[in-house]
PAPA-849564 format. One line per 5 residues: number of its first residue (from 1); their letters; for each residue x, y, z of N, C-alpha, C. Coordinates in pm, 1 decimal, padded with zeros to 6 digits. Layout:
% residues N
NUM> A> X Y Z X Y Z X Y Z ~ ...
% end
This chain:
% residues 206
1> XXXXX> 14177.5 00911.7 01453.4 14239.5 01005.8 01527.8 14347.4 00902.3 01617.7 ~ 14459.7 00922.6 01631.9 14547.5 00842.5 01717.0 14528.6 00883.0 01842.1 ~ 14512.8 00805.0 01927.5 14504.0 00846.8 02080.2 14598.6 00755.7 02187.7 ~ 14670.7 00689.4 02119.3 14771.2 00599.7 02165.0 14851.9 00672.3 02281.9 ~ 14890.8 00614.9 02412.7 14961.9 00681.6 02515.9 14877.0 00692.6 02618.9
6> XXXXX> 14756.5 00720.7 02583.2 14669.8 00759.1 02714.2 14588.0 00637.9 02779.2 ~ 14636.2 00620.1 02927.1 14558.4 00505.0 02999.5 14423.7 00541.4 03013.6 ~ 14351.9 00411.7 02967.9 14196.0 00427.9 02968.5 14144.9 00367.3 03089.8 ~ 14237.0 00258.6 03162.4 14170.8 00161.4 03247.0 14228.2 00245.5 03370.4 ~ 14175.2 00196.4 03495.6 14190.0 00233.9 03630.2 14328.2 00166.1 03651.0
11> XXXXX> 14446.2 00247.5 03684.1 14568.7 00176.1 03726.1 14609.4 00197.1 03857.4 ~ 14632.5 00085.4 03937.0 14677.8 00064.3 04063.9 14817.9 00058.8 04046.4 ~ 14884.8 00157.5 04052.8 15026.8 00158.1 04035.9 15087.2 00135.5 04180.9 ~ 15180.2 00053.7 04214.3 15236.4 00036.9 04317.2 15393.0 00039.1 04308.7 ~ 15450.9 00142.0 04348.6 15589.0 00205.9 04321.7 15687.0 00072.8 04386.8
16> XXXXX> 15755.2 00035.5 04299.5 15868.1 -00074.1 04380.4 15979.7 -00056.5 04289.0 ~ 16094.9 -00173.9 04309.3 16221.2 -00171.1 04270.3 16175.5 -00233.3 04127.2 ~ 16266.5 -00223.4 04036.9 16258.4 -00282.4 03914.1 16274.3 -00413.8 03918.3 ~ 16236.0 -00487.9 03810.5 16284.2 -00662.6 03805.4 16432.6 -00667.8 03754.4 ~ 16473.5 -00767.4 03770.6 16625.1 -00798.6 03725.3 16635.9 -00786.4 03607.2
21> XXXXX> 16745.3 -00720.0 03550.1 16758.0 -00702.6 03417.6 16744.0 -00805.0 03328.9 ~ 16818.2 -00923.7 03389.9 16811.9 -01047.4 03284.4 16680.0 -01078.9 03270.5 ~ 16575.2 -01057.1 03337.8 16433.9 -01096.8 03294.9 16387.7 -01025.4 03170.3 ~ 16435.0 -00914.9 03163.7 16376.2 -00819.8 03049.7 16492.7 -00814.7 02931.9 ~ 16587.0 -00874.0 02923.8 16721.6 -00845.9 02845.8 16680.4 -00870.9 02691.6
26> XXXXX> 16613.5 -01004.7 02673.8 16576.9 -01046.1 02541.2 16454.9 -00942.8 02496.3 ~ 16357.7 -00905.8 02580.4 16277.4 -00822.1 02546.8 16305.0 -00682.7 02515.1 ~ 16434.0 -00631.5 02596.5 16482.8 -00525.8 02581.8 16547.1 -00501.6 02422.0 ~ 16610.7 -00613.2 02397.4 16705.7 -00628.3 02240.6 16584.6 -00624.0 02158.3 ~ 16482.5 -00676.9 02155.3 16385.7 -00681.5 02066.7 16326.3 -00541.2 02032.3
31> XXXXX> 16287.9 -00474.0 02173.8 16260.6 -00353.2 02143.6 16344.4 -00227.2 02099.8 ~ 16458.6 -00269.1 02115.5 16581.2 -00178.5 02040.7 16543.4 -00181.3 01900.3 ~ 16569.8 -00293.6 01844.2 16538.9 -00335.0 01695.6 16413.2 -00259.0 01676.7 ~ 16301.1 -00258.9 01718.2 16176.6 -00201.2 01687.1 16173.4 -00076.0 01687.0 ~ 16251.1 -00021.0 01780.2 16256.6 00147.9 01780.8 16355.9 00174.4 01650.5
36> XXXXX> 16444.3 00113.0 01640.2 16538.9 00149.1 01513.6 16440.0 00159.2 01360.0 ~ 16342.7 00048.0 01391.1 16274.9 00051.7 01237.7 16145.9 00151.1 01273.3 ~ 16130.3 00226.2 01386.6 16018.8 00325.0 01404.9 15877.1 00240.4 01408.6 ~ 15900.7 00116.7 01455.5 15764.6 00055.7 01475.8 15720.0 00061.4 01615.6 ~ 15806.2 00119.3 01715.3 15795.4 00180.2 01840.1 15863.1 00297.6 01839.2
41> XXXXX> 15793.6 00384.2 01886.6 15851.1 00547.9 01897.5 15771.1 00640.7 01926.9 ~ 15755.8 00769.9 01886.8 15672.4 00896.0 01926.7 15644.0 00983.7 01810.2 ~ 15500.0 01009.0 01811.5 15461.1 01085.4 01702.3 15525.4 01231.7 01718.4 ~ 15501.3 01320.1 01606.2 15565.0 01454.5 01632.1 15472.0 01532.8 01733.3 ~ 15354.7 01496.2 01753.7 15296.1 01566.9 01869.9 15335.5 01526.9 02008.7
46> XXXXX> 15414.8 01435.8 02026.2 15474.8 01387.1 02161.1 15438.7 01268.6 02209.3 ~ 15312.4 01185.6 02145.6 15265.7 01108.7 02199.1 15343.9 00973.3 02140.3 ~ 15377.6 00896.5 02238.9 15433.6 00753.4 02222.5 15368.5 00644.9 02167.0 ~ 15417.9 00552.3 02099.1 15345.6 00418.4 02045.0 15420.3 00327.8 02044.1 ~ 15348.1 00198.7 02074.1 15432.0 00080.4 02087.8 15462.1 00027.7 02212.4
51> XXXXX> 15448.2 -00089.2 02238.8 15501.4 -00139.6 02354.9 15545.2 -00320.2 02349.2 ~ 15587.7 -00348.1 02456.7 15634.8 -00494.0 02456.2 15616.6 -00570.1 02574.4 ~ 15595.1 -00698.6 02581.6 15583.4 -00774.6 02707.7 15604.2 -00914.2 02706.4 ~ 15617.0 -00956.3 02820.0 15649.9 -01127.5 02818.2 15605.2 -01182.3 02952.0 ~ 15583.7 -01283.1 02959.9 15557.8 -01342.6 03094.5 15670.2 -01362.6 03191.3
56> XXXXX> 15652.2 -01352.2 03297.8 15759.0 -01370.7 03395.5 15779.6 -01530.3 03409.7 ~ 15906.1 -01600.8 03366.6 15898.1 -01719.6 03399.7 15880.0 -01790.3 03533.4 ~ 15908.4 -01716.9 03616.3 15909.5 -01760.0 03771.1 15773.6 -01751.2 03817.2 ~ 15691.9 -01647.1 03765.0 15543.2 -01624.5 03811.6 15450.2 -01600.9 03683.9 ~ 15429.7 -01710.9 03615.0 15341.3 -01695.8 03494.4 15234.2 -01617.7 03476.3
61> XXXXX> 15182.0 -01646.4 03608.1 15051.4 -01567.0 03584.9 15056.7 -01383.7 03599.6 ~ 15155.8 -01328.2 03606.2 15202.9 -01232.3 03593.6 15291.1 -01187.9 03450.9 ~ 15299.2 -01074.4 03415.7 15383.6 -01042.5 03300.9 15456.1 -00899.4 03304.8 ~ 15577.4 -00903.8 03243.6 15640.0 -00759.8 03249.1 15632.0 -00689.3 03124.1 ~ 15579.6 -00566.6 03142.7 15562.6 -00487.5 03041.0 15629.4 -00336.0 03014.3
66> XXXXX> 15654.3 -00275.7 02913.7 15724.0 -00173.3 02889.5 15637.7 -00071.8 02938.1 ~ 15675.6 00046.6 03013.7 15593.3 00154.2 03080.2 15551.3 00242.8 02970.9 ~ 15429.3 00319.2 03046.0 15367.5 00410.8 02948.4 15458.8 00534.6 02922.0 ~ 15448.6 00596.2 02833.9 15530.9 00722.0 02772.8 15671.7 00682.7 02764.0 ~ 15687.4 00576.8 02712.2 15853.4 00542.3 02708.9 15878.5 00523.3 02533.2
71> XXXXX> 15785.0 00548.3 02459.9 15795.3 00541.7 02322.6 15930.0 00660.5 02272.6 ~ 15954.9 00737.3 02343.7 16054.0 00842.5 02273.9 16208.8 00777.7 02297.2 ~ 16213.7 00688.6 02381.6 16342.3 00673.6 02430.4 16397.7 00555.0 02328.9 ~ 16530.8 00597.9 02302.2 16592.4 00487.8 02183.5 16617.0 00356.2 02249.7 ~ 16624.2 00347.9 02393.1 16673.4 00221.0 02465.3 16612.2 00226.3 02582.3
76> XXXXX> 16585.3 00130.9 02655.3 16503.2 00121.6 02774.0 16608.8 00045.6 02879.3 ~ 16585.1 00077.0 02989.3 16645.3 -00020.0 03116.8 16560.6 -00056.6 03184.2 ~ 16587.1 -00117.4 03305.6 16493.0 -00197.4 03376.3 16398.2 -00122.5 03457.3 ~ 16430.0 00019.5 03457.8 16341.4 00114.8 03517.3 16232.8 00151.0 03439.7 ~ 16232.5 00105.5 03313.4 16125.9 00152.8 03219.3 16029.8 00014.9 03194.4
81> XXXXX> 16029.8 -00060.8 03294.3 15931.9 -00202.0 03276.5 15862.8 -00234.7 03410.7 ~ 15771.1 -00276.1 03408.1 15686.1 -00290.6 03534.1 15611.8 -00435.5 03518.3 ~ 15565.2 -00473.8 03640.7 15489.7 -00612.3 03646.1 15358.2 -00581.4 03659.2 ~ 15271.7 -00651.9 03556.5 15132.1 -00647.5 03592.8 15094.2 -00788.4 03661.6 ~ 15056.6 -00764.6 03788.9 15008.0 -00855.0 03890.3 14871.0 -00899.8 03895.7
86> XXXXX> 14776.4 -00814.2 03859.6 14623.6 -00839.2 03854.7 14568.2 -00749.7 03761.4 ~ 14461.8 -00807.0 03712.6 14368.1 -00737.4 03618.8 14235.2 -00777.0 03615.9 ~ 14133.8 -00691.1 03598.3 13993.8 -00706.8 03596.0 13935.5 -00649.4 03475.5 ~ 13914.8 -00743.5 03370.9 13833.8 -00695.3 03252.3 13710.4 -00610.7 03264.8 ~ 13629.2 -00694.3 03377.5 13483.9 -00627.8 03363.2 13487.9 -00481.5 03423.7
91> XXXXX> 13588.6 -00477.1 03537.7 13592.8 -00364.2 03597.8 13706.3 -00255.9 03547.3 ~ 13757.2 -00287.4 03442.3 13842.2 -00223.3 03340.8 13963.5 -00146.9 03453.2 ~ 14027.1 -00242.0 03520.5 14125.6 -00222.6 03623.0 14242.7 -00322.6 03615.8 ~ 14350.5 -00249.7 03665.5 14480.0 -00315.8 03652.7 14595.8 -00266.1 03770.1 ~ 14659.8 -00378.9 03831.1 14755.2 -00350.3 03914.0 14882.5 -00372.9 03850.3
96> XXXXX> 14983.6 -00294.3 03876.9 15112.5 -00304.1 03831.2 15222.5 -00267.2 03912.5 ~ 15342.1 -00345.0 03949.8 15433.1 -00324.0 04053.7 15566.2 -00290.2 04000.4 ~ 15626.6 -00174.9 04026.9 15759.1 -00144.9 03969.5 15796.8 00012.2 03966.5 ~ 15872.5 00049.4 03897.0 15894.6 00207.1 03893.2 15848.9 00283.4 03788.8 ~ 15742.7 00218.9 03740.6 15664.9 00298.1 03622.0 15539.7 00211.5 03594.9
101> XXXXX> 15440.6 00315.9 03551.9 15316.5 00278.7 03531.4 15304.9 00192.8 03390.1 ~ 15217.7 00089.6 03397.1 15213.7 -00006.4 03304.1 15173.8 00067.3 03150.3 ~ 15210.9 00015.7 03039.7 15175.8 00056.5 02931.0 15024.9 00094.0 02914.7 ~ 14975.9 00163.0 02838.3 14819.3 00185.5 02795.3 14769.6 00076.2 02744.9 ~ 14836.4 -00017.4 02670.1 14776.2 -00136.0 02581.9 14758.5 -00263.6 02692.1
106> XXXXX> 14806.5 -00244.8 02831.5 14822.6 -00372.7 02885.9 14701.1 -00442.5 02924.9 ~ 14605.7 -00395.4 02910.3 14479.6 -00473.2 02924.6 14486.7 -00584.3 02828.3 ~ 14516.3 -00534.8 02697.4 14500.6 -00617.6 02572.8 14615.8 -00709.5 02601.7 ~ 14707.8 -00699.3 02613.7 14830.8 -00784.8 02679.8 14767.7 -00903.3 02755.8 ~ 14710.4 -00835.8 02875.5 14650.4 -00941.6 02985.2 14560.0 -01053.7 02933.4
111> XXXXX> 14477.8 -00999.7 02826.5 14347.8 -01061.4 02788.8 14437.8 -01188.3 02708.3 ~ 14542.4 -01167.6 02618.7 14592.6 -01255.6 02519.1 14660.1 -01367.4 02619.7 ~ 14737.4 -01317.6 02719.4 14804.3 -01397.2 02818.9 14698.4 -01507.9 02880.1 ~ 14566.3 -01439.6 02919.9 14455.0 -01508.0 02977.3 14403.7 -01638.9 02865.6 ~ 14389.1 -01596.1 02741.2 14341.5 -01669.1 02638.0 14434.8 -01812.1 02607.4
116> XXXXX> 14566.2 -01789.8 02633.6 14638.8 -01924.4 02577.1 14777.9 -01909.4 02674.1 ~ 14800.3 -02020.2 02734.6 14925.2 -02046.5 02806.4 15032.2 -02054.9 02707.8 ~ 15025.1 -02082.7 02574.5 15129.0 -02092.9 02469.6 15169.7 -01946.3 02449.1 ~ 15100.4 -01836.6 02472.9 15141.6 -01708.7 02454.7 15229.5 -01669.7 02550.4 ~ 15363.9 -01653.5 02540.7 15464.3 -01612.4 02626.1 15530.0 -01478.7 02608.1
121> XXXXX> 15521.0 -01380.4 02484.3 15524.2 -01268.7 02466.0 15440.6 -01199.6 02365.5 ~ 15446.0 -01077.3 02367.3 15335.4 -00982.4 02297.5 15434.1 -00859.8 02247.4 ~ 15378.2 -00815.4 02118.9 15454.3 -00707.2 02070.2 15348.4 -00619.2 02002.7 ~ 15337.6 -00500.8 02044.2 15246.5 -00389.8 01981.8 15294.4 -00288.6 01915.2 ~ 15279.2 -00268.5 01803.9 15348.8 -00179.8 01711.5 15247.6 -00078.5 01631.1
126> XXXXX> 15304.5 00030.9 01572.0 15244.2 00105.4 01490.7 15306.8 00128.1 01341.8 ~ 15241.3 00103.7 01250.3 15292.3 00136.2 01109.6 15215.7 00146.2 01019.1 ~ 15191.9 00261.9 00955.7 15068.2 00304.6 00859.6 15053.3 00200.8 00735.5 ~ 15171.0 00192.0 00656.7 15157.5 00124.3 00531.1 15141.2 -00027.6 00587.0 ~ 15205.5 -00094.6 00662.4 15183.5 -00239.5 00703.7 15051.7 -00257.2 00773.9
131> XXXXX> 14991.8 -00158.9 00833.3 14855.0 -00155.4 00908.7 14738.0 -00156.0 00789.7 ~ 14770.0 -00080.9 00684.6 14686.1 -00066.7 00581.2 14676.2 -00210.9 00483.0 ~ 14805.6 -00271.8 00483.5 14821.3 -00403.6 00406.4 14750.3 -00500.8 00492.5 ~ 14780.0 -00500.0 00618.9 14720.7 -00616.3 00692.4 14571.8 -00597.9 00730.8 ~ 14485.1 -00522.6 00741.8 14358.9 -00487.2 00767.0 14289.8 -00576.6 00680.2
136> XXXXX> 14210.8 -00649.2 00747.5 14098.7 -00756.8 00667.6 14202.0 -00865.5 00615.3 ~ 14315.2 -00878.1 00590.8 14373.2 -00967.0 00529.6 14450.7 -01080.0 00637.2 ~ 14462.1 -01027.6 00771.5 14478.5 -01100.9 00860.0 14379.5 -01074.7 00949.4 ~ 14356.4 -01142.6 01064.3 14233.0 -01141.9 01171.7 14247.9 -00976.6 01209.8 ~ 14131.0 -00899.0 01204.8 14116.6 -00772.4 01229.5 14014.9 -00727.8 01336.1
141> XXXXX> 14050.1 -00656.2 01435.5 13938.6 -00607.0 01529.1 13830.1 -00536.8 01441.2 ~ 13721.2 -00542.8 01531.9 13598.4 -00441.0 01489.8 13649.1 -00276.9 01488.9 ~ 13617.9 -00211.6 01397.1 13653.3 -00083.9 01374.8 13605.0 00014.8 01483.3 ~ 13486.6 -00041.5 01561.4 13457.8 00040.4 01696.7 13504.4 -00013.7 01823.8 ~ 13616.1 -00053.6 01819.2 13683.0 -00124.9 01939.3 13798.3 -00051.5 01967.4
146> XXXXX> 13801.5 00049.0 02075.2 13905.2 00118.0 02088.1 14026.8 00029.8 02195.5 ~ 14147.4 00081.5 02179.6 14235.6 00006.7 02248.7 14239.0 00048.8 02380.6 ~ 14271.6 -00063.0 02471.6 14281.9 -00024.7 02620.2 14150.5 -00029.7 02692.3 ~ 14052.2 -00118.0 02599.4 13924.2 -00093.2 02707.2 13856.3 -00237.1 02693.0 ~ 13755.6 -00254.4 02772.9 13701.4 -00400.5 02790.2 13657.6 -00467.9 02660.5
151> XXXXX> 13603.5 -00369.6 02576.0 13551.3 -00406.9 02449.3 13668.2 -00474.0 02364.4 ~ 13795.1 -00410.7 02344.1 13915.7 -00453.9 02273.4 13931.3 -00584.8 02329.1 ~ 13914.7 -00599.8 02450.6 13960.9 -00737.5 02540.5 13876.2 -00845.4 02493.7 ~ 13734.7 -00816.1 02478.6 13641.6 -00907.2 02425.7 13665.1 -00960.0 02270.2 ~ 13709.9 -00849.1 02188.2 13711.1 -00866.9 02069.6 13850.0 -00969.0 02023.4
156> XXXXX> 13975.0 -00950.8 02118.3 14063.0 -01031.9 02110.3 14003.2 -01174.6 02116.8 ~ 13914.4 -01192.1 02235.2 13863.1 -01331.2 02268.5 13781.0 -01371.9 02163.3 ~ 13714.4 -01282.1 02093.2 13631.1 -01353.0 01984.3 13738.0 -01362.9 01837.6 ~ 13822.4 -01305.5 01812.2 13913.9 -01339.4 01733.4 13993.6 -01475.8 01736.1 ~ 14024.6 -01488.2 01877.7 14082.0 -01602.3 01879.3 14014.9 -01732.0 01864.7
161> XXXXX> 13868.3 -01719.9 01888.7 13775.5 -01817.0 01893.0 13712.5 -01849.0 01745.4 ~ 13725.9 -01722.9 01663.3 13643.3 -01763.6 01556.3 13721.4 -01748.7 01422.3 ~ 13871.2 -01703.6 01430.5 13942.7 -01664.0 01329.8 14061.0 -01757.6 01333.1 ~ 14176.5 -01750.7 01235.2 14273.2 -01824.4 01240.5 14398.3 -01753.3 01324.3 ~ 14355.8 -01658.3 01402.3 14458.0 -01600.0 01487.7 14551.0 -01680.7 01561.5
166> XXXXX> 14515.5 -01809.2 01626.3 14616.3 -01881.8 01677.8 14699.0 -01938.7 01614.5 ~ 14665.6 -01935.3 01457.2 14781.5 -01987.5 01390.6 14845.7 -01863.2 01321.1 ~ 14785.8 -01763.4 01284.6 14845.4 -01642.0 01210.6 14955.4 -01564.4 01341.3 ~ 14907.6 -01566.8 01456.0 14987.7 -01493.6 01567.1 14982.6 -01367.6 01518.1 ~ 14894.3 -01288.1 01438.0 14912.4 -01144.6 01427.2 14757.9 -01083.9 01374.8
171> XXXXX> 14758.2 -00976.6 01441.8 14633.9 -00892.5 01414.3 14644.7 -00759.1 01379.0 ~ 14539.4 -00711.3 01314.7 14522.0 -00563.2 01297.4 14433.8 -00530.0 01377.7 ~ 14398.5 -00380.5 01428.2 14343.5 -00340.8 01518.8 14255.3 -00214.0 01417.2 ~ 14146.4 -00242.6 01387.4 14113.8 -00160.0 01286.5 14051.4 -00026.1 01332.5 ~ 13989.4 -00018.0 01468.5 13976.2 00098.8 01529.5 14088.1 00164.8 01594.2
176> XXXXX> 14193.4 00142.6 01568.3 14299.5 00195.7 01654.3 14424.2 00198.2 01545.3 ~ 14425.2 00334.3 01484.7 14506.6 00365.4 01350.9 14652.6 00311.4 01358.4 ~ 14699.0 00242.9 01266.9 14822.4 00195.5 01283.3 14873.0 00099.5 01366.2 ~ 14786.4 00031.1 01451.6 14809.0 -00036.3 01548.1 14795.7 -00203.8 01502.2 ~ 14905.7 -00279.4 01523.5 14919.6 -00418.8 01502.4 14969.1 -00486.2 01607.0
181> XXXXX> 14943.8 -00623.7 01644.7 14978.3 -00687.6 01744.5 15046.1 -00832.4 01707.3 ~ 15176.1 -00893.4 01754.9 15175.6 -01040.1 01725.5 15213.0 -01077.9 01835.3 ~ 15221.1 -01201.7 01863.6 15270.7 -01278.6 01991.2 15325.1 -01433.3 01945.7 ~ 15381.9 -01481.4 02036.7 15431.4 -01602.5 02024.5 15471.8 -01673.1 02166.8 ~ 15569.8 -01786.4 02126.8 15575.6 -01863.9 02266.4 15748.6 -01804.7 02335.6
186> XXXXX> 15795.9 -01722.2 02261.5 15895.6 -01628.9 02295.4 15904.5 -01493.7 02231.1 ~ 15998.9 -01409.7 02267.3 15984.0 -01271.6 02226.0 16052.0 -01279.7 02089.3 ~ 16146.2 -01361.3 02041.3 16194.9 -01383.4 01939.0 16102.4 -01451.5 01825.0 ~ 15994.8 -01526.8 01873.5 15886.2 -01593.6 01803.2 15802.9 -01488.0 01749.2 ~ 15743.8 -01389.8 01829.4 15679.2 -01290.6 01831.1 15718.4 -01186.3 01701.2
191> XXXXX> 15864.1 -01161.8 01709.9 15938.6 -01063.2 01637.6 15940.3 -01132.7 01487.9 ~ 15964.1 -01261.6 01487.8 15958.4 -01322.4 01350.7 15847.0 -01311.4 01273.7 ~ 15726.6 -01321.7 01346.9 15618.8 -01322.7 01270.5 15597.4 -01178.4 01237.1 ~ 15627.4 -01058.1 01299.4 15620.0 -00937.7 01269.9 15725.5 -00917.5 01139.8 ~ 15839.7 -00952.8 01126.6 15933.5 -00909.3 01044.6 15897.9 -00996.7 00917.1
196> XXXXX> 15812.7 -01091.5 00932.9 15779.5 -01188.0 00807.6 15702.0 -01091.8 00719.0 ~ 15612.7 -01037.7 00786.9 15491.4 -00939.9 00717.2 15575.5 -00805.2 00669.1 ~ 15646.9 -00751.7 00783.8 15730.0 -00639.3 00758.4 15818.1 -00638.2 00637.1 ~ 15872.5 -00750.6 00624.0 15953.5 -00805.5 00493.6 15892.3 -00800.1 00375.4 ~ 15798.4 -00847.6 00398.2 15698.7 -00882.4 00267.2 15637.2 -00754.8 00213.5
201> XXXXX> 15630.0 -00634.4 00280.8 15598.0 -00484.3 00259.1 15694.7 -00435.6 00189.0 ~ 15838.4 -00475.0 00216.6 15932.7 -00415.0 00148.6 16003.7 -00470.5 00044.8 ~ 15955.4 -00604.7 00008.8 16000.9 -00692.9 -00069.8 16144.8 -00708.5 -00034.2 ~ 16190.8 -00733.4 00116.0 16323.6 -00777.7 00128.0 16336.4 -00885.8 00213.6 ~ 16450.0 -00950.7 00233.6 16467.3 -01072.0 00333.3 16452.3 -01011.1 00483.0
206> X> 16396.0 -01080.8 00554.7 16400.2 -01032.9 00715.9 16530.2 -01063.9 00762.5
% end
């Protein structure tokens, strides 16, 4: 069952002005391309899927992430991003500041940023065929781990320590149908990893 879009953590949302568009410009251009490929979008039942984030270069202990329930929008503006300023995996809570609540997958993003300072941007997409191809051929989370939970966060840590995830920079989420995550030192690098596997699926050049 696909339950993307539902926030499972406690979200302390502090309504505030949006970040400067320049900070999310490259993120947003990438998000536009992913939407066009239906890697980010909305299911027929109205539930959105996919999200994207990057560290704030001025305050790298925080990150900027697309907001919840934005998957249906062909393009986003600065009104559709928020800043995650604090999180606690053990207590399953997160604080975000901006015009919109953080994505339902934001705790997973937070975990990856905590694991490695080299990770500067993260992409989470959905694609059935690609997901089926990637499961257990790239680092794959335990099927009993649901998205947006402390268990998923711990699973990210396990994969980073016990698999070649640091080198592959892509993982499949076995317990989260269609879910795929890539990351990199820039949003362009994270997108390049994703497109490498996506192009292989369709036997075309990226």
